[in-house]
C-alpha angles and dihedrals in degrees: 000000000000114000089228090064091050090052091049092050091050090051091051089052094049094043108023116207123247119271089250091057091049091051090049094052092046091046093052090048092050092047091053091048091049092050092048092049092047092050092046101046109019116030142333116182120234092233090062095057112097120235115254097229115172097014131105115253117259111267119196114216119211 
């Protein structure tokens, strides 16, 4: 783990954030998780898939 993250966690323990900040961080995390789950299991549009320029095409081996 990066020492910067350890320092940040120690600062959060010494000076806890406001309840509004905690709700904001949890809300953003849940929104990201919901978007990832939606894209994985429900639908991901073709226009949002990046082009694979410079890579070999996927070859399935039997």
